[in-house]
Each structure stands twice: as C-alpha cells, then as structure tokens.
C-alpha positions as MATLAB code, in Angstrom:
seq = 'MLRHHPDPSPLLGWLFLDTLRHVGGPADFTPDEAASWGPAVQQASQLVRQLTGCDRVYAIAFGEGARHLHLHLIPRFGDDPTTAAWLIADHYRSVERGERSAADPALVANLVDRARSLAQDLGSFA';
ca = [
     108.332  -24.752 -141.742;
     110.461  -21.901 -143.282;
     109.698  -18.522 -142.214;
     111.798  -14.982 -142.418;
     112.749  -13.304 -138.957;
     109.841  -10.829 -137.875;
     109.891   -7.351 -138.499;
     112.285   -5.217 -137.231;
     114.560   -8.064 -139.350;
     118.092   -7.525 -139.145;
     119.001   -8.358 -142.537;
     116.835   -9.183 -145.976;
     116.739  -12.968 -146.117;
     117.419  -13.659 -142.302;
     115.392  -16.823 -141.964;
     114.512  -19.453 -139.534;
     113.684  -23.125 -140.221;
     111.432  -24.614 -137.187;
     110.571  -27.385 -136.158;
     107.085  -28.710 -136.599;
     106.705  -30.813 -133.540;
     107.957  -28.742 -130.462;
     111.405  -29.977 -129.361;
     114.504  -28.088 -127.852;
     116.899  -29.186 -130.037;
     118.211  -31.785 -132.533;
     119.113  -34.166 -129.204;
     115.128  -34.351 -128.777;
     114.749  -35.424 -132.735;
     113.034  -38.592 -133.696;
     114.812  -40.985 -135.826;
     112.631  -39.895 -139.036;
     113.025  -36.106 -137.827;
     116.928  -36.621 -137.403;
     116.772  -38.051 -141.320;
     114.580  -35.218 -142.568;
     116.563  -32.414 -140.998;
     119.790  -32.780 -142.833;
     118.242  -32.044 -146.190;
     115.815  -29.449 -145.049;
     119.114  -27.536 -143.534;
     120.521  -27.723 -147.106;
     117.541  -26.676 -148.868;
     116.975  -23.979 -146.540;
     120.447  -22.549 -147.246;
     120.326  -23.173 -150.903;
     117.203  -20.969 -151.159;
     118.648  -18.021 -148.247;
     121.495  -18.066 -150.992;
     119.602  -17.806 -154.585;
     117.145  -15.222 -152.857;
     120.226  -12.676 -151.539;
     122.910  -13.937 -153.472;
     125.314  -14.023 -150.461;
     128.162  -15.548 -150.059;
     127.548  -18.072 -146.878;
     124.843  -18.956 -144.893;
     125.195  -19.196 -141.097;
     123.217  -21.651 -139.290;
     122.654  -20.646 -135.639;
     120.286  -22.031 -132.914;
     120.196  -20.911 -129.332;
     117.050  -21.922 -127.784;
     116.752  -19.506 -124.714;
     114.447  -16.850 -126.290;
     111.862  -19.467 -126.924;
     112.343  -23.455 -125.832;
     111.791  -24.488 -129.276;
     114.385  -25.155 -132.341;
     114.318  -22.315 -134.394;
     117.437  -22.689 -136.628;
     118.509  -18.952 -137.822;
     120.019  -18.991 -141.279;
     121.726  -15.635 -141.663;
     122.969  -14.351 -144.984;
     126.796  -13.567 -144.601;
     127.670  -10.987 -147.533;
     131.827  -10.720 -148.102;
     131.334   -6.941 -148.708;
     129.584   -6.103 -145.389;
     131.670   -6.677 -142.267;
     128.900   -6.139 -140.237;
     127.705   -9.429 -141.096;
     131.107  -11.330 -140.550;
     131.253  -14.153 -137.975;
     130.199  -12.939 -134.476;
     130.071   -9.585 -135.471;
     126.262  -10.253 -136.737;
     125.654  -10.444 -133.250;
     126.373   -6.941 -132.780;
     124.506   -5.949 -136.400;
     121.200   -7.507 -134.696;
     121.935   -5.505 -131.494;
     122.257   -2.410 -133.535;
     119.019   -2.815 -135.241;
     117.125   -3.670 -132.396;
     117.848   -0.597 -130.263;
     117.331    1.457 -133.483;
     120.821    2.392 -134.089;
     120.778    1.034 -137.898;
     118.088    0.443 -140.207;
     115.993   -2.887 -140.227;
     115.335   -4.437 -143.474;
     112.294   -2.971 -145.435;
     109.322   -4.800 -145.111;
     107.990   -4.033 -148.188;
     111.202   -5.977 -149.596;
     110.916   -8.763 -147.153;
     107.597   -9.027 -148.551;
     108.759   -9.569 -151.753;
     111.293  -11.833 -150.634;
     108.670  -13.943 -148.966;
     106.961  -14.019 -152.008;
     109.950  -14.991 -154.420;
     110.513  -17.787 -151.956;
     107.011  -19.426 -151.670;
     107.343  -19.430 -155.433;
     110.656  -21.170 -155.851;
     109.721  -23.364 -153.028;
     106.746  -24.523 -154.675;
     108.831  -25.098 -158.059;
     111.362  -27.135 -156.328;
     108.601  -29.090 -154.270;
     110.114  -28.158 -150.944;
     108.965  -26.428 -147.815;
     105.235  -25.931 -149.936;
];
C-alpha cells in the first residue's frame, strides 16, 4: 500500500510504502512477499520522482514508531540542502516543532490525486 505522509507532511511527495500484512521488516517476509517487494519499491520510487521532479529518492525504514514496515520514500532535491542525507531528519524535526512550514495540504491532495491517476494508468498500486 502506498500513501502520503500525513499532515503535517515534511515534504511534498514524502510517501510511505507499507506492507499489506503486518510484518516488522523484510526478514519476516514470505518468499512471495520478498519477490514482490523489490518491484514495488522500484515502482513507488519512480512515481515519487515523476510526481516531484526530485533528483533522488531516499528509502528509509526504522520501525520504532510502529512495529510495522513503513518504507519512507523521501524526495531529495539537489538545490535544497535541507533534504541532503541525514539532514532530512533535521528537516523533519523542524516541521514537527513548527519551525518550518509543512507541505501545503491542498498540494498534497493534488499530488495524491495525480499519483492515483498515474498508478491506475500504469496498473500499479491500484
């Protein structure tokens, strides 16, 4: 399942790829889940890049907030140093503390609509 980071979202296009079955991480996948995870990560990452025009897509999973695999797919913009490597965590915390503006919820809703349309056209995540 693919979804946008909930409000307040640190960045427009910060998506989560979640497993359908409750698992803590890839070590708990069945063989079929393991075989489908790689293509799902690739397609979701391509979608983030297509929707945002970012230079890269970071894929990060921690699993401490909820003991369920949520792969963070984070757009990295070369002209925004706050999205570079681990500085993205500071960016996240700044939004959480209200020191930096979150992504506009109307823009998030528009991006989600575009993502659904693209996913249906591609036959993925539908």
